[in-house]
C-alpha positions in Angstrom: 231.9 89.0 -22.7 228.5 88.5 -24.6 225.7 90.8 -23.6 223.5 88.1 -22.1 226.3 86.8 -19.8 227.2 90.4 -18.8 223.5 91.1 -18.0 223.0 87.9 -16.1 226.2 88.5 -14.1 225.1 92.0 -13.3 221.7 90.9 -12.1 223.0 88.1 -10.0 225.7 90.3 -8.5 223.2 93.0 -7.6 220.9 90.4 -6.0 223.8 88.9 -4.0 224.9 92.4 -2.8 221.4 93.4 -1.8 220.9 90.1 0.0 224.1 90.5 1.9 223.3 94.1 2.8 219.8 93.2 4.0 221.3 90.3 6.0 223.8 92.5 7.8 221.3 95.3 8.4 218.6 92.9 9.5 221.0 91.1 12.0 222.0 94.5 13.4 218.4 95.6 13.9 217.4 92.2 15.4 220.1 92.4 18.0 219.2 96.0 18.8 215.6 95.1 19.9 215.5 94.9 23.7 212.9 93.2 25.8 210.8 91.9 22.9 211.8 88.3 22.0 208.9 87.8 19.6 209.8 90.8 17.5 213.5 89.8 17.5 212.5 86.2 16.4 210.4 87.6 13.6 213.3 89.7 12.3 215.7 86.8 12.6 213.3 84.6 10.6 214.2 86.3 7.3 217.9 85.9 7.7 218.1 82.2 6.5 216.2 83.2 3.4 218.6 86.0 2.7 221.5 83.7 3.2 220.0 81.3 0.7 219.4 84.0 -1.9 222.9 85.3 -1.5 224.4 81.8 -1.7 222.4 80.8 -4.8 223.2 84.0 -6.5 226.9 83.5 -5.9 226.8 79.9 -7.1 225.0 81.1 -10.3 227.6 83.8 -10.9 230.5 81.2 -10.5 228.6 78.8 -12.8 228.2 81.4 -15.5 231.8 82.5 -15.3 233.0 78.8 -15.4 230.7 77.7 -18.3 230.8 80.9 -20.2 227.1 80.7 -20.9 223.8 81.8 -19.4 221.8 78.8 -18.1 218.5 80.7 -18.6 217.5 81.4 -22.2 213.8 81.8 -22.2 212.1 85.2 -21.7 210.3 84.0 -18.6 213.7 83.0 -17.0 215.1 86.4 -17.6 211.9 87.8 -16.0 212.4 85.8 -12.9 216.1 86.6 -12.8 215.2 90.3 -12.7 212.5 89.8 -10.1 215.0 88.1 -7.8 216.4 91.5 -6.9 213.1 92.5 -5.4 213.3 90.0 -2.6 216.3 91.5 -0.8 215.0 95.0 -1.7 211.7 94.1 0.1 213.7 93.0 3.1 215.7 96.2 3.2 212.5 98.3 3.1 210.8 96.2 5.7 213.8 96.4 8.1 213.9 100.1 7.6 210.2 100.4 8.5 210.9 98.3 11.6 213.8 100.7 12.5 211.5 103.7 12.2 208.9 102.0 14.3 211.4 101.3 17.0 212.6 104.9 17.0 209.0 106.2 17.2 208.2 103.8 20.1 211.4 105.0 21.9 210.4 108.6 21.4 206.8 107.9 22.7 208.2 106.1 25.7 210.5 109.0 26.5 207.7 111.5 26.1 205.5 109.5 28.4 208.1 109.6 31.1 209.4 113.1 30.7 208.0 116.4 32.1 207.6 118.7 29.0 208.2 121.9 31.0 211.5 121.0 32.8 212.8 118.1 30.8 213.1 116.1 34.0 211.5 112.7 34.4 207.8 112.9 35.5 206.5 110.7 38.3 206.3 107.6 36.1 209.8 108.2 34.7 211.2 109.0 38.2 209.8 105.7 39.7 211.3 103.7 36.8 214.7 105.2 37.2 214.6 105.2 41.0 213.9 101.4 41.0 217.0 100.9 38.8 219.1 103.0 41.1 217.9 101.1 44.1 218.8 97.8 42.4 222.3 99.2 41.6 222.7 100.3 45.3 221.6 96.9 46.5 224.2 95.1 44.3 226.9 97.4 45.6 225.9 97.1 49.2 225.1 100.8 49.4 222.4 102.8 51.0 219.6 105.0 49.6 217.6 108.0 50.7 214.7 109.9 49.2 214.3 113.7 49.1 211.1 115.6 48.4 211.4 119.3 47.9 208.8 122.0 47.3 209.3 125.6 46.3 208.4 128.1 49.0 205.6 130.6 48.2 205.4 129.5 44.6 201.7 130.2 44.4 202.4 133.9 45.1 204.8 133.9 42.1 202.1 132.6 39.8 199.5 135.0 41.3 201.6 138.1 41.2 203.7 137.6 38.1 201.8 135.1 36.0 202.2 131.5 35.0 205.0 132.2 32.4 207.1 133.7 35.2 206.3 130.6 37.4 207.3 128.3 34.5 210.6 130.1 34.1 211.3 129.6 37.8 210.5 125.9 37.5 212.8 125.5 34.5 215.5 127.3 36.4 215.1 125.0 39.4 215.4 122.0 37.1 218.6 123.4 35.7 219.9 124.0 39.2 219.0 120.4 40.2 221.0 119.2 37.2 224.0 121.2 38.4 223.9 120.1 42.0 223.2 116.4 41.7 225.6 113.7 40.6 225.3 111.1 37.8 224.2 108.4 40.3 221.3 110.5 41.6 217.8 110.4 40.2 215.7 113.5 40.0 212.2 114.2 38.8 209.3 116.6 38.9 206.3 114.9 40.5 203.9 117.7 39.7 203.4 121.4 40.4 206.3 122.9 42.2 207.2 119.5 43.8 210.4 117.7 42.9 211.9 114.4 44.1 215.4 112.9 44.3 216.7 109.4 45.0 220.3 109.5 46.2 222.6 106.5 46.9 223.6 107.9 50.2 222.6 108.0 53.8 220.4 110.8 55.1 223.3 112.9 56.4 225.0 113.0 53.1 221.7 113.6 51.3 221.2 116.6 53.6 224.5 118.0 52.4 223.3 117.6 48.8 220.0 119.4 49.8 222.0 122.3 51.3 224.2 122.5 48.2 221.1 122.5 46.0 219.5 125.3 48.2 222.5 127.5 47.7 222.5 126.9 43.9 218.8 127.6 43.6 219.1 130.8 45.7 222.0 132.2 43.6 221.2 130.8 40.1 217.4 131.0 39.8 216.1 134.5 39.3 213.1 135.5 41.2 210.6 137.6 39.1 210.4 140.2 41.8 214.0 141.1 41.4 217.4 140.6 43.1 216.0 141.4 46.5 213.9 138.3 46.5 215.2 134.7 46.5 213.8 131.5 45.2 213.9 129.0 48.1 212.5 125.5 48.8 211.8 123.3 51.8 212.8 119.6 51.7 212.2 116.4 53.6 214.6 113.4 53.6 214.0 109.8 54.6 216.2 106.7 54.5 215.1 104.0 52.0 216.1 100.3 52.1 217.5 99.6 48.6 216.1 96.0 48.9 212.6 97.4 48.8 210.2 97.3 45.9 208.0 100.0 44.3 205.6 100.0 47.3 208.5 100.7 49.6 209.6 103.5 47.4 206.1 105.0 47.4 206.1 104.8 51.2 209.4 106.5 51.4 208.1 109.3 49.1 205.1 109.8 51.4 207.3 109.9 54.5 209.7 112.4 52.8 206.6 114.5 51.9 205.5 114.6 55.5 209.0 115.7 56.5 208.8 118.3 53.8 205.6 119.8 55.3 207.3 119.8 58.7 210.0 121.9 57.2 207.3 124.3 55.8 205.7 124.5 59.2 209.0 125.2 60.9 209.5 128.3 58.7 210.4 127.2 55.2 213.8 127.3 53.4 215.1 124.4 55.4 215.7 120.6 55.4 214.0 118.2 57.8 215.2 114.5 58.1 212.5 112.1 58.9 
C-alpha cells in the first residue's frame, strides 16, 4: 500500500474511531443528566455532528480502498484531513469537562444536605428525603409518623468534658440511629443534640422503634464520665398524614418537638406520643 494511501487511511480511521467514541460517551452522559432538560438537549445537539463525521470518514475509507488512490493531493487537503481528528477530540474533552462538572455539582449538593459531624442529613436534607418517603407511603397506602429526639443533659457533657467529648457522643448516637432504623426510615440531625426521624409506621410501631433506639444508645454510646453513666434521650412522636406537603411535615415536626419537651418535663429518658 503506498504511503499516502496508508496515511490517509490511518487518519480517517482515527477520526471515525474518535467520533464513534465521542458519540457513545456523549450519549451516555446526556442520558445520565437528571432534571435538567436544557443541559441534556445541549449535549444531544453534538451527536448528529459526530454521526456525520463518523459516516463521512467511513465513506472516505471505503472510497480510498475501492479506488486505490487518495482523493486529496494538495498540501492544504492533507492539512484539513489531519485537523478532522481535532473535532471528535474536542467533543471528548468537552464531554469529560461536563462529567466533572456534574460530579462536582453532585458533591456540592450532597455537602449542602449533610451534617459534617455525624454524616446524617441536615435539616434541609432530612426534609427532602422525608417528602420522598411520604410520597412512597402515600402510593403504598401506608401511614407515617415523625419522631423528634433530644439527648438528655447534653449541655453538661460539653461543659464538664469539653466539646470534643460532646462531638464523640453525637457521632456515636448517629451510628446507633443507623443501627436501629430500617432502610425505609429517614433520619437526620436538625441541629445541636436534636435528631429527627420519619418512619412509615403508625405511632405505636414508631414508639417501639424509639425504645429499641434508646436501648442501643444506652449500651453502645460511651458516656465520657465512664461506665456508670449512660447516654439517654427523650423523644416525642406524632402521626403524619403522608398526603401532606412540606408545611404539614413542618407542623408535625413542631408537634413532635412539643411532645419531646413533655417527655423532658416528665423526667427524661422516655417517649411521649402526641
